[in-house]
C-alpha positions in Angstrom: -15.6 -27.2 32.6 -12.4 -25.1 32.6 -9.3 -25.9 30.2 -5.8 -24.8 29.6 -5.8 -24.0 25.8 -2.8 -26.9 25.9 -5.4 -29.3 26.8 -7.4 -28.0 24.3 -5.6 -27.2 21.5 -2.5 -29.1 19.4 -0.4 -25.7 18.5 1.4 -27.2 15.2 5.2 -25.7 14.8 6.3 -28.2 12.1 8.5 -26.0 9.2 10.3 -25.7 6.0 11.9 -24.0 3.3 9.2 -23.1 0.5 9.8 -24.2 -3.0 8.5 -22.2 -6.3 5.5 -24.9 -6.0 4.5 -23.1 -3.0 4.2 -19.7 -4.2 0.1 -20.6 -5.6 -0.9 -22.0 -2.2 1.0 -20.1 0.5 -1.4 -18.4 3.0 -0.1 -15.4 4.4 -2.0 -13.4 7.3 -3.1 -11.3 4.6 -5.8 -14.1 2.9 -7.4 -14.0 6.5 -10.4 -11.8 6.6 -11.8 -11.4 10.1 -15.0 -12.5 11.1 -15.0 -15.1 8.2 -13.9 -19.1 8.6 -13.0 -19.3 4.7 -9.8 -18.6 2.7 -11.0 -16.8 -0.7 -7.7 -16.0 -1.6 -4.5 -17.2 -1.3 -0.8 -17.6 -2.8 2.3 -15.2 -3.5 3.4 -12.8 -6.9 6.7 -12.5 -5.2 9.5 -15.5 -3.6 8.1 -16.6 -0.3 11.4 -16.1 2.0 12.2 -17.9 5.3 10.7 -21.1 6.9 6.9 -21.4 7.1 4.3 -23.1 9.2 3.4 -26.3 7.6 -0.5 -26.7 7.4 -2.8 -29.5 6.3 -6.6 -28.9 5.1 -8.7 -28.3 7.4 -6.3 -27.0 10.4 -7.1 -23.8 12.2 -5.1 -21.1 11.1 -5.1 -18.0 13.9 -3.4 -14.7 13.0 -1.4 -14.3 16.0 0.0 -11.0 15.0 -1.7 -7.8 15.3 -4.8 -10.2 17.3 -6.9 -7.4 17.6 -8.0 -7.9 13.9 -10.0 -11.2 15.0 -8.8 -13.4 11.8 -8.5 -16.8 12.2 -9.5 -19.5 9.4 -9.7 -23.2 8.2 -7.1 -24.1 5.6 -8.7 -25.1 2.1 -5.3 -27.1 1.7 -2.1 -28.7 2.1 0.4 -25.7 1.9 2.5 -23.8 3.6 1.5 -21.0 6.4 2.6 -17.5 7.3 5.2 -18.0 10.9 3.3 -14.9 12.0 0.2 -17.1 12.5 -0.2 -20.3 14.2 -1.7 -23.2 13.3 -3.8 -25.4 15.8 -5.5 -28.4 15.9 -8.0 -30.0 18.2 -7.4 -32.4 21.4 -10.6 -34.2 20.5 -11.0 -35.7 24.0 -11.8 -32.3 25.1 -12.9 -30.7 21.8 -14.9 -31.8 18.9 -13.5 -31.0 15.2 -16.9 -29.6 14.3 -16.9 -27.6 17.2 -13.2 -26.4 17.0 -12.8 -23.7 14.5 -16.0 -21.4 16.4 -14.6 -21.8 19.6 -11.0 -20.2 17.9 -13.3 -17.5 16.1 -15.3 -16.6 19.3 -14.7 -13.0 20.7 -14.9 -15.5 23.9 -11.0 -16.4 22.7 -9.9 -13.7 20.9 -10.5 -11.4 23.9 -8.4 -13.7 25.9 -5.4 -13.6 23.4 -6.1 -9.8 23.2 -5.0 -9.1 26.5 -2.2 -11.3 26.4 -0.5 -10.0 23.0 2.7 -8.3 23.7 4.0 -5.6 21.4 3.0 -1.9 21.0 3.7 -1.7 17.0 1.9 -5.6 16.2 0.8 -6.9 19.4 1.2 -10.6 18.7 0.2 -13.5 21.0 3.4 -15.9 22.4 2.3 -19.7 22.4 4.2 -19.8 26.1 1.7 -17.7 27.5 -1.7 -18.8 25.8 -1.0 -22.5 26.7 -1.8 -21.6 30.2 -4.5 -19.6 29.6 -8.3 -21.6 31.0 -11.2 -21.5 28.9 -14.5 -23.1 29.8 -16.0 -24.9 27.6 -19.1 -27.0 27.0 -19.9 -31.3 27.3 -18.8 -33.1 24.0 -22.7 -33.7 23.9 -23.7 -29.9 23.9 -20.5 -29.1 21.5 -21.7 -31.4 18.4 -25.3 -29.9 18.9 -23.9 -26.5 18.9 -21.8 -27.0 15.9 -24.7 -28.0 14.1 -26.3 -25.2 14.2 -23.5 -22.8 13.8 -22.4 -24.5 10.3 -26.1 -24.2 9.4 -25.9 -20.4 10.6 -22.2 -19.9 9.2 -23.4 -21.5 5.4 -26.3 -18.9 5.6 -23.8 -16.3 6.3 -21.3 -17.3 3.4 -24.6 -17.1 0.6 -25.2 -13.6 1.6 -21.5 -12.9 1.1 -21.0 -14.8 -2.3 -24.3 -12.3 -3.3 -23.0 -9.5 -2.1 -19.8 -9.9 -4.1 -21.7 -11.3 -7.1 -23.7 -7.6 -6.8 -19.9 -6.0 -6.8 -19.0 -7.9 -10.1 -22.1 -7.4 -11.6 -21.7 -3.5 -11.3 -18.2 -4.2 -13.0 -19.4 -6.1 -15.6 -21.8 -3.3 -16.2 -19.1 -0.8 -16.7 -17.1 -2.9 -19.3 -20.1 -3.6 -21.0 -20.8 0.3 -21.2 -17.8 1.9 -21.3 -15.4 -1.4 -22.2 -11.7 -1.7 -20.7 -11.0 1.7 -19.3 -7.2 0.5 -19.7 -7.1 -0.5 -23.1 -10.2 2.2 -24.3 -10.7 -0.5 -26.9 -14.2 2.2 -27.7 -11.5 5.1 -28.0 -13.5 7.4 -25.6 -11.3 10.9 -25.5 -9.7 11.0 -22.6 -7.8 13.8 -19.8 -5.6 14.1 -17.2 -7.6 13.9 -13.8 -6.6 17.3 -12.8 -8.5 18.5 -15.5 -11.6 16.9 -14.5 -12.8 19.0 -11.4 -11.5 20.0 -7.8 -8.4 17.6 -6.7 -6.9 18.3 -3.5 -5.0 16.5 -0.4 -6.2 17.4 2.7 -4.1 19.9 4.3 -2.9 19.4 7.8 0.7 21.6 9.1 0.8 18.7 11.6 -0.5 14.8 11.7 -3.2 14.5 14.2 -1.3 11.5 16.2 1.8 14.3 16.6 -0.7 17.3 17.2 -4.0 15.7 19.8 -4.7 19.7 20.0 -5.9 19.2 16.2 -8.8 16.3 17.1 -11.9 16.8 19.1 -14.7 19.1 18.3 -17.7 19.2 15.7 -16.3 18.3 12.6 -15.6 14.6 11.0 -12.3 13.5 10.1 -12.1 10.9 7.7 -8.8 8.9 7.5 -7.7 6.4 5.3 -8.8 3.0 6.9 -12.4 4.4 7.2 -12.0 4.6 3.3 -10.9 1.8 2.5 -13.6 0.0 4.5 -16.2 1.5 2.8 -18.3 0.4 -0.1 -19.3 3.4 -1.9 -20.2 5.9 0.4 -18.3 6.8 3.9 -21.3 6.5 6.3 -19.2 7.0 9.8 -16.4 8.2 11.2 -14.2 8.1 14.8 -12.1 11.0 15.2 -13.2 14.9 15.0 -11.2 17.9 14.4 -11.0 20.6 16.5 -11.4 24.3 15.6 -7.9 24.6 15.4 -8.0 21.8 13.1 -10.7 23.1 11.0 -8.7 26.1 10.5 -5.4 24.2 9.2 -7.5 21.8 7.1 -10.7 21.9 4.8 -14.3 21.3 5.0 -15.0 18.8 1.5 -18.9 18.2 1.1 -20.9 15.8 0.9 -20.7 13.5 -2.6 -16.5 14.7 -2.3 -14.9 11.7 -3.9 -12.3 10.3 -1.3 -9.1 8.8 -2.7 -6.0 6.9 -0.3 -2.9 8.1 -1.4 -1.1 6.2 1.8 -1.2 3.2 3.5 -3.9 1.8 1.5 -3.2 3.3 -2.0 -6.0 4.4 -3.9 -8.6 3.0 -2.2 -11.9 5.5 -3.0 -15.4 6.2 -1.2 -17.8 8.8 -1.7 -18.1 10.8 1.5 -22.0 10.7 2.9 -21.5 13.8 5.1 -19.3 17.2 5.4 -15.7 16.0 6.4 -11.8 17.1 6.7 -9.4 14.7 5.6 -5.6 14.4 6.2 -3.3 14.6 3.9 -2.9 11.2 3.4 -6.3 11.9 1.8 -7.4 13.5 -1.3 -10.6 14.9 -2.6 -11.9 14.9 -6.2 -15.0 16.8 -7.1 -16.2 16.4 -10.8 -16.5 19.2 -13.1 -19.1 19.0 -15.9 -17.6 16.1 -17.7 -17.5 13.5 -15.2 -20.1 11.6 -12.6 -18.6 11.0 -9.3 -19.7 7.5 -9.5 -18.6 7.0 -12.7 -14.9 8.1 -11.6 -15.4 6.0 -8.5 -15.6 2.7 -10.2 -13.1 3.9 -12.7 -10.5 4.2 -9.8 -11.3 0.3 -9.2 -9.6 -0.5 -12.7 -6.6 1.0 -11.8 -5.9 0.5 -7.6 -3.4 -2.5 -8.1 -1.5 -0.9 -10.8 -1.0 2.6 -8.5 -0.4 0.7 -5.6 2.6 -1.2 -7.5 3.8 2.2 -8.2 4.3 3.0 -4.3 7.7 2.8 -3.4 8.3 0.2 -0.6 8.6 1.8 2.8 7.5 1.8 6.5 4.2 3.0 5.1 3.8 2.8 1.1 2.5 6.0 -0.7 2.1 8.0 -3.4 2.5 11.5 -4.7 -0.4 13.5 -5.7 1.6 14.1 -8.9 0.8 11.1 -10.3 -3.3 11.4 -9.7 -3.3 14.3 -11.3 -1.7 13.1 -14.7 -3.8 9.7 -14.4 -5.5 9.8 -18.0 -9.5 9.1 -17.5 -11.8 8.0 -20.4 -14.4 10.8 -20.8 -17.6 9.1 -22.3 -20.9 11.2 -23.1 -22.1 12.7 -19.2 -25.5 11.5 -20.2 -24.0 7.6 -20.1 -21.9 8.0 -17.1 -25.2 9.3 -15.2 -27.4 5.9 -16.8 -24.3 4.1 -15.3 -24.1 6.0 -12.0 -28.2 5.4 -12.0 -27.5 1.8 -11.8 -24.9 2.0 -9.5 -27.7 3.2 -7.7 -30.2 0.5 -7.9 -27.4 -2.0 -7.2 -26.8 -0.4 -3.6 -30.2 -0.6 -2.8 -30.5 -4.4 -3.1 -27.1 -4.8 -1.2 -28.7 -2.7 1.9 -31.3 -5.4 1.7 -28.6 -8.4 1.5 -26.7 -6.7 3.9 -29.5 -6.3 6.5 -30.2 -9.9 6.3 -26.5 -10.5 7.0 -26.5 -8.5 9.9 -29.2 -10.4 11.2 -27.6 -13.9 10.5 -24.1 -12.3 12.4 -26.2 -11.3 15.2 -27.6 -15.0 15.5 -24.8 -16.4 15.3 -23.0 -14.9 17.5 -26.1 -14.9 20.1 -25.0 -18.8 19.6 -21.8 -18.6 20.8 -22.0 -16.0 23.5 -24.5 -18.1 24.8 -22.6 -21.1 24.6 -19.7 -19.8 26.7 -21.9 -17.5 29.3 -24.1 -20.3 29.9 -21.0 -22.8 31.0 -19.4 -19.8 33.3 -22.6 -19.6 34.8 -23.0 -23.1 35.4 -19.1 -23.0 37.5 -20.2 -20.5 39.1 -23.2 -21.9 41.0 
């Protein structure tokens, strides 16, 4: 049957001013991960300003701002939630509590929400429009059956995500075991400025691609900050390309180059899986004889937050290339760095297998949801 959204969900709008105690449990939109119902991090290091939404454990938190990011999760505790979100609760005469989170996090719901988002910079969903949108739902009995399948599939997904995270932590622990904390350098390794350890330069572009469309299009991959931030160890995909004009104004960096972001996403790193160009928001680094690229990649993970904090608050955070040039890098013996790199490659192979299984689980999960809504719409059309 079809229902208006206001007949499916309650939009809880109760608010209050935050106290100092709320800083530890506060959940903002930045704490919601696309495609995950779990909230794995929360809290704020800076005072929370303005009235915030009052959430209860088990509420569904919907990221109504920048809706295209498709963020929805279940509140893990009582507390406060960003006013740029919505707190939704099921109307149980129409939708079961167990099925409700899967409906809100589904592409079926989000695709509709994206269509009614307003604003060009941060597209946002307004309750006044959303409440009148109509959706088709399975019967309560069918929802109960679907929820059992979906919760089982979701548990399996989350378990594999934890295994992936554990593998990352294993690699980081191995780094500390072999080289010590790179910030304190308890092993007393000799250190050098990053600029002395290889080629270090930002991508060159006389114009930002968004302001000079003639730079785009062609056969030359263009890697930008978002693709580096989303990568694991290697950048394997790209969405934009440079034209011949763009290539002449830039530089083609070779496969294996370490990419370092200096704008928007600060000090995120990944290695090129193919030759590519950069805009000036990305810095390329090619190791000399004293350092291994994979070693430098993981070395940066210990300094990313520190570098991010050095970025001045502005419309878009950025750091100066000179800050990277002067970074003091510990330089253990190259054979030790190479042993660590071999360990990383082995761990990466294990992660590929885990990701392959996770992708299969994701496909099953989505197929169940798509089938649920498609079959109900088909019934209505007959």
